[in-house]
C-alpha positions in Angstrom: 91.5 61.0 -70.3 94.5 62.7 -71.9 93.7 65.8 -73.9 95.6 64.4 -76.9 93.0 61.5 -77.0 89.9 63.6 -76.9 90.0 64.9 -80.4 90.5 61.4 -82.1 87.6 60.0 -79.9 85.3 62.8 -81.0 86.2 62.3 -84.6 85.5 58.6 -84.3 82.1 59.3 -82.8 81.1 61.6 -85.6 82.2 59.2 -88.3 80.2 56.4 -86.6 77.1 58.6 -86.4 77.3 59.6 -90.1 77.6 55.9 -91.0 74.5 55.0 -89.0 72.6 57.9 -90.6 73.6 56.8 -94.1 72.5 53.2 -93.4 69.0 54.4 -92.2 67.7 56.6 -95.0 64.2 56.9 -93.3 63.7 60.4 -92.1 62.7 60.9 -88.4 59.0 61.3 -87.8 57.9 64.8 -87.4 57.1 65.7 -83.8 53.5 66.7 -83.3 53.2 69.7 -81.0 50.0 69.5 -79.0 48.5 72.7 -77.7 47.7 72.6 -74.0 43.9 72.6 -73.3 42.5 75.8 -71.9 39.9 76.1 -69.1 37.1 76.4 -71.7 38.3 73.2 -73.5 38.2 71.3 -70.2 34.7 72.6 -69.3 33.4 71.6 -72.7 34.8 68.1 -72.4 33.3 67.8 -68.9 29.9 68.9 -70.1 29.9 66.3 -72.9 30.8 63.6 -70.4 27.9 64.6 -68.2 25.5 64.5 -71.1 26.6 61.0 -72.0 26.3 59.9 -68.3 22.7 61.3 -68.1 21.8 59.5 -71.4 23.1 56.2 -70.0 21.3 56.7 -66.7 18.1 57.7 -68.4 18.0 54.5 -70.5 18.3 52.3 -67.4 15.0 51.4 -65.6 15.0 52.5 -62.0 13.7 49.6 -59.9 15.8 49.9 -56.8 13.8 49.0 -53.7 15.2 49.8 -50.2 16.7 46.8 -48.5 15.6 47.8 -45.1 12.6 50.0 -44.2 13.5 52.3 -41.3 10.6 53.4 -39.1 11.1 56.8 -37.5 10.7 56.7 -33.8 10.2 59.8 -31.7 11.1 60.1 -28.1 7.6 61.5 -27.4 6.1 58.4 -29.1 8.0 56.1 -26.8 7.3 58.0 -23.6 4.5 58.8 -21.2 3.8 62.5 -21.0 2.9 64.0 -17.6 1.4 67.5 -17.5 0.6 70.0 -14.8 -1.0 72.4 -17.2 1.9 74.9 -17.4 4.8 72.4 -17.4 5.2 68.9 -18.8 7.8 66.2 -18.8 8.3 62.8 -20.2 9.1 59.5 -18.6 9.8 56.1 -20.4 6.7 54.2 -21.3 6.1 51.7 -18.5 7.6 53.9 -15.8 4.2 55.0 -14.5 3.2 52.1 -12.2 -0.1 53.3 -10.9 -2.6 56.1 -11.8 -5.6 56.8 -9.7 -8.9 57.7 -11.5 -8.9 61.3 -10.3 -5.4 62.0 -11.8 -5.8 60.3 -15.2 -6.0 63.8 -16.7 -2.4 64.4 -15.8 -1.3 61.9 -18.4 -1.7 63.5 -21.8 -1.2 62.6 -25.4 0.0 66.0 -26.7 2.1 68.3 -24.6 1.2 71.8 -23.8 3.2 74.4 -21.9 6.9 74.2 -21.2 9.1 71.1 -21.2 11.1 70.8 -18.0 13.4 68.1 -16.6 12.1 65.2 -14.6 13.7 66.4 -11.3 12.2 69.9 -11.7 8.8 68.5 -12.6 8.8 66.2 -9.6 9.8 69.0 -7.3 7.0 71.3 -8.6 4.3 68.5 -8.5 5.3 66.5 -5.4 1.7 66.8 -4.1 0.3 64.4 -6.7 3.4 62.4 -7.7 5.1 59.6 -5.8 8.4 57.9 -6.8 9.0 54.2 -6.0 12.6 53.1 -6.2 13.0 49.7 -7.9 16.0 47.4 -8.4 17.2 46.7 -11.9 16.0 43.1 -11.5 12.5 44.4 -10.8 12.6 46.6 -13.8 13.7 43.7 -16.0 10.9 41.5 -14.6 13.2 39.0 -12.9 12.0 39.9 -9.4 8.4 40.9 -8.3 7.5 44.2 -6.6 6.0 43.4 -3.2 2.2 43.3 -3.0 2.3 45.5 0.1 3.8 48.3 -2.0 1.2 47.9 -4.7 -1.6 48.0 -2.1 0.0 51.1 -0.6 -0.1 52.9 -4.0 -3.8 52.4 -4.3 -4.4 53.9 -0.8 -2.0 56.8 -1.4 -4.1 58.5 -4.2 -1.0 59.7 -6.2 0.5 58.8 -9.5 3.4 56.4 -8.8 6.5 56.5 -11.1 9.2 53.8 -10.8 12.7 55.1 -10.5 16.2 53.6 -10.5 19.3 55.8 -9.7 17.0 58.8 -9.2 15.6 58.7 -12.8 12.4 57.2 -14.1 12.7 53.6 -15.5 10.4 51.3 -17.4 9.2 48.3 -15.4 8.3 45.0 -16.9 4.6 44.1 -16.5 5.6 40.8 -14.9 7.1 42.6 -11.9 3.7 44.1 -11.0 1.7 40.8 -11.1 1.3 39.0 -7.8 3.6 36.0 -7.4 2.1 32.7 -8.3 1.5 30.5 -5.3 2.6 27.0 -6.5 0.8 25.2 -3.7 -2.5 26.8 -4.6 -2.0 26.0 -8.3 -1.2 22.4 -7.4 -4.5 22.0 -5.4 -6.6 23.4 -8.3 -5.3 20.8 -10.6 
C-alpha cells in the first residue's frame, strides 16, 4: 500500500468505529477478575467433596455378595508328604502307588525337619523308596500298569512312587486295577 493512502484509511477506520460506538450506547460489561485458587483452597474443596462422597456411600445399603467363592488351596494340602525324620519332601497326591505296612509311618500329615527336593530325598532314602517309571497314558488311566509290576511291589517291601520324566506324577486309580477279562465276565452272565 502506498504511504499516501495509509492516513486516509486510518481516518476512515476511526470514523467508522466512532459511529458504531454511538449506535450502541450500552457500556461494555465490566470484566470480573478471578483470583487464582491457592493450595489451601484446593485442599478445602477436596475435603468437602470427600465428605459428600462418604455421606452418599453411608446412605447406601451394602449388600454386595461375592460372585465366586475362591477356595484357597495349598500345595501341601494337595500333596503326599514323605518324611525320614530329619528331612521331608512332597509328591503329588496319587504318586505313591504302594505302601507296605511297616513303612506307613513315613507318610505324614504334618512335616517336620527340613524340606528338600525330590531328587535329594530319593538319593538319601533309596533304601526304603522305589521309583516306578510310568507312561503318560498310564498316569492318565488310559493304559493299565502290568499286574506283574504290582505283585513285584508287594514283595519288594518298599514305598513305590510313580515317576514320569524323572519326577513324581499322579497315577489314575484305574491304571492300578487289574484289567477286566471280558471272557470271564461273559461266562458269569
